C-alpha positions as CSV (number, residue, x, y, z in Angstrom):
1,M,2.2,-32.0,-36.3
2,L,3.6,-28.6,-35.3
3,F,2.2,-25.6,-37.1
4,E,3.7,-22.2,-37.0
5,I,1.9,-19.2,-38.5
6,K,4.3,-16.5,-39.3
7,H,4.1,-12.8,-40.2
8,R,4.6,-11.9,-43.8
9,F,7.1,-9.1,-43.2
10,T,8.9,-9.9,-40.0
11,A,8.7,-13.7,-40.2
12,S,7.9,-13.6,-36.4
13,V,5.7,-16.5,-35.2
14,L,2.2,-15.2,-34.6
15,F,0.8,-18.6,-33.3
16,T,2.1,-22.1,-32.8
17,V,0.1,-25.3,-32.1
18,T,0.4,-29.0,-32.5
19,T,-2.6,-30.4,-34.3
20,D,-3.5,-32.4,-37.4
21,T,-4.2,-29.8,-40.1
22,I,-3.5,-26.2,-41.0
23,K,-7.3,-25.6,-40.8
24,L,-7.4,-26.8,-37.2
25,A,-4.4,-24.6,-36.4
26,V,-5.9,-21.5,-37.8
27,E,-9.3,-22.2,-36.1
28,A,-7.4,-22.7,-32.8
29,A,-5.6,-19.4,-33.3
30,I,-8.8,-17.5,-34.0
31,S,-10.8,-19.1,-31.1
32,G,-7.8,-18.3,-28.8
33,G,-8.0,-14.6,-29.9
34,A,-4.7,-14.6,-31.8
35,D,-3.9,-11.6,-34.0
36,L,-3.3,-13.0,-37.4
37,S,-3.0,-9.7,-39.2
38,G,-0.2,-10.1,-41.8
39,A,-0.2,-13.9,-41.5
40,I,1.2,-16.1,-44.3
41,L,-1.5,-18.6,-45.2
42,S,-1.0,-18.8,-49.0
43,G,-2.3,-22.0,-50.5
44,A,-3.7,-23.2,-47.2
45,D,-6.5,-25.8,-47.2
46,L,-9.1,-24.0,-45.2
47,I,-12.2,-25.6,-46.7
48,G,-15.2,-25.0,-44.4
49,A,-13.1,-23.4,-41.7
50,D,-14.8,-21.2,-39.1
51,L,-12.9,-17.9,-39.4
52,S,-15.8,-15.6,-38.3
53,G,-14.6,-12.4,-36.8
54,A,-11.0,-13.1,-37.5
55,D,-8.4,-10.4,-37.7
56,L,-6.7,-11.2,-41.0
57,R,-5.8,-7.6,-42.1
58,G,-3.0,-7.7,-44.7
59,A,-2.8,-11.5,-44.5
60,I,-1.5,-13.5,-47.5
61,L,-4.3,-16.0,-48.5
62,S,-3.5,-16.1,-52.2
63,Y,-4.6,-19.4,-53.8
64,A,-5.9,-20.7,-50.4
65,D,-9.0,-22.9,-50.6
66,L,-11.6,-21.2,-48.5
67,S,-14.6,-22.8,-50.2
68,G,-17.5,-23.0,-47.8
69,A,-15.5,-21.2,-45.1
70,I,-17.3,-18.9,-42.6
71,L,-15.7,-15.4,-42.7
72,S,-18.7,-13.4,-41.5
73,G,-17.5,-10.2,-39.8
74,A,-13.9,-11.0,-40.5
75,D,-11.4,-8.1,-40.9
76,L,-9.7,-8.7,-44.3
77,R,-8.6,-5.2,-45.1
78,G,-5.8,-5.2,-47.5
79,A,-5.6,-9.0,-47.5
80,D,-4.1,-10.8,-50.5
81,L,-6.7,-13.2,-51.7
82,R,-5.7,-13.4,-55.4
83,G,-6.7,-16.7,-56.9
84,A,-8.3,-17.9,-53.7
85,I,-11.2,-20.2,-53.8
86,L,-14.1,-18.7,-51.9
87,S,-17.0,-20.5,-53.6
88,G,-19.9,-20.8,-51.2
89,A,-18.0,-18.9,-48.5
90,I,-19.9,-16.7,-46.0
91,L,-18.4,-13.2,-46.1
92,S,-21.5,-11.3,-44.8
93,D,-20.5,-8.1,-43.0
94,A,-16.8,-8.8,-43.7
95,D,-14.4,-5.8,-44.1
96,L,-12.6,-6.3,-47.4
97,I,-11.6,-2.7,-48.0
98,G,-8.7,-2.6,-50.4
99,A,-8.4,-6.4,-50.5
100,I,-6.9,-8.1,-53.5
101,L,-9.3,-10.6,-54.9
102,R,-8.0,-10.6,-58.5
103,G,-9.0,-13.9,-60.2
104,A,-10.6,-15.2,-57.0
105,D,-13.6,-17.6,-57.2
106,L,-16.5,-16.1,-55.2
107,S,-19.2,-18.0,-57.0
108,G,-22.2,-18.5,-54.7
109,A,-20.5,-16.6,-51.9
110,D,-22.5,-14.7,-49.3
111,L,-21.3,-11.1,-49.5
112,R,-24.3,-9.4,-48.0
113,Y,-23.3,-6.1,-46.5
114,A,-19.6,-6.8,-47.0
115,D,-17.4,-3.7,-47.5
116,L,-15.5,-4.1,-50.8
117,S,-14.6,-0.5,-51.2
118,G,-11.5,-0.2,-53.3
119,A,-11.1,-3.9,-53.6
120,D,-9.4,-5.4,-56.6
121,L,-12.0,-7.8,-58.1
122,S,-10.7,-7.8,-61.6
123,G,-11.3,-11.2,-63.2
124,A,-13.1,-12.5,-60.1
125,I,-15.9,-15.0,-60.5
126,L,-19.0,-13.6,-58.8
127,S,-21.6,-15.7,-60.5
128,Y,-24.6,-16.3,-58.2
129,A,-22.9,-14.4,-55.3
130,D,-25.3,-12.5,-53.0
131,L,-24.1,-8.9,-53.1
132,S,-27.2,-7.5,-51.3
133,G,-26.2,-4.4,-49.4
134,A,-22.5,-4.8,-50.3
135,I,-20.4,-1.7,-50.7
136,L,-18.5,-1.7,-54.0
137,S,-17.4,1.9,-54.3
138,Y,-14.1,2.3,-56.2
139,A,-13.8,-1.5,-56.5
140,D,-12.2,-2.7,-59.7
141,L,-14.6,-5.1,-61.3
142,S,-13.0,-5.1,-64.7
143,G,-13.3,-8.5,-66.3
144,A,-15.3,-9.9,-63.4
145,I,-18.0,-12.5,-64.1
146,L,-21.5,-12.0,-62.8
147,S,-24.2,-14.6,-63.1
148,G,-23.5,-17.2,-65.8
149,C,-21.5,-15.8,-68.7
150,I,-22.1,-12.1,-68.0
151,N,-18.6,-10.6,-68.3
152,I,-17.9,-7.0,-67.2
153,S,-15.8,-5.2,-69.8
154,S,-12.2,-4.4,-68.9
155,S,-12.5,-1.0,-70.6
156,T,-12.2,2.3,-68.8
157,R,-15.3,3.3,-66.7
158,A,-17.1,0.0,-67.4
159,V,-19.0,0.3,-64.0
160,F,-21.4,3.1,-63.1
161,S,-23.1,3.5,-59.8
162,C,-25.8,5.6,-58.1
163,V,-25.8,5.6,-54.3
164,G,-28.9,5.9,-52.1
165,I,-31.5,5.5,-54.8
166,G,-35.0,3.9,-54.9
167,S,-37.4,2.6,-52.3
168,R,-34.6,0.6,-50.7
169,D,-32.2,3.6,-50.4
170,D,-29.7,1.2,-52.1
171,T,-26.8,1.4,-54.5
172,L,-27.5,0.8,-58.2
173,F,-24.7,-0.5,-60.3
174,A,-24.7,-0.5,-64.1
175,F,-22.1,-2.7,-65.9
176,A,-20.9,-2.7,-69.5
177,T,-20.9,-6.5,-70.3
178,N,-20.6,-8.8,-73.2
179,K,-24.4,-8.8,-73.3
180,G,-24.9,-5.1,-73.2
181,I,-25.7,-2.9,-70.1
182,Y,-26.6,-4.9,-67.0
183,V,-28.0,-3.4,-63.8
184,K,-27.6,-4.8,-60.3
185,T,-29.5,-3.4,-57.3
186,G,-30.8,-5.3,-54.3
187,C,-31.7,-8.8,-55.5
188,F,-32.2,-7.7,-59.1
189,L,-29.7,-8.5,-61.9
190,G,-30.7,-8.0,-65.5
191,T,-30.4,-5.9,-68.6
192,L,-31.2,-2.2,-68.5
193,D,-34.4,-2.8,-70.5
194,E,-35.4,-5.5,-68.1
195,F,-34.8,-3.2,-65.2
196,K,-36.9,-0.4,-66.8
197,A,-39.8,-2.9,-67.2
198,R,-39.4,-4.0,-63.6
199,V,-39.5,-0.4,-62.3
200,T,-42.6,0.4,-64.4
201,T,-44.3,-2.6,-63.0
202,V,-43.4,-2.0,-59.4
203,H,-43.2,1.8,-59.1
204,G,-45.0,3.3,-62.2
205,D,-44.6,7.0,-62.1
206,N,-44.2,7.5,-58.4
207,V,-41.3,9.2,-56.8
208,H,-39.1,6.1,-57.0
209,G,-40.1,5.5,-60.6
210,Q,-39.2,9.1,-61.5
211,E,-35.8,8.8,-59.7
212,Y,-35.0,5.6,-61.5
213,A,-36.0,7.2,-64.9
214,A,-33.4,10.0,-64.2
215,A,-30.8,7.2,-63.5
216,Y,-31.6,5.6,-66.8
217,T,-30.7,8.8,-68.6
218,M,-27.4,9.1,-66.6
219,I,-26.5,5.5,-67.3
220,E,-27.1,5.7,-71.0
221,A,-25.2,9.0,-71.2
222,H,-22.3,7.6,-69.3
223,F,-21.8,4.6,-71.6
224,Q,-22.3,6.8,-74.7
225,L,-19.5,9.1,-73.4
226,W,-17.3,6.2,-72.3
227,P,-17.8,3.6,-75.0
228,T,-16.6,0.1,-74.0
229,E,-15.4,-2.9,-75.9
230,K,-17.4,-6.1,-75.3
231,T,-15.4,-8.8,-73.7
């Protein structure tokens, strides 16, 4: 079967190949060094595809099935992934700056050190995803689902972050959820009270414990100043 991968704006053919499936066609394009930025791949069946290091900037991948796909190091800046299935996908070190992931299923995805700055993750499913070291500055996480039935509020300023904090020099995120304020940093995800107890156990009153204590005050003040509705 002849497959032609076209550009979203110009309709020019970016890659053509005769093979059995669109998955094999896309893998052939990537292994051959083809530039797939702006490619139209909406609704494509790419389950388990090896797309590591691919240039997919601005590509349309809406409602594509990428479950279990390997996208480590891929350039997905500005890509349209709304409604895409990315459950169990490997997106470590991927560049997702400004990507549209609205309503995407990222459950169990490996997002370690992925750059999601400014990404639209509203309504995305992120339950059990590994976000260790991921950059989420200015990302829209309204209505996103984190771990089980923890739903981030869609209200204004429902996400608060502190950059470069603690013994890991990591980013701390606080979310207004349907179960109260939740904190995510490193491998920890739990309520604010659970995080306080964890910090007391691990750091006591050392410099990191004192820094986290200051963060608690800021988090509590933030959500008092910007009250949110529970989802």
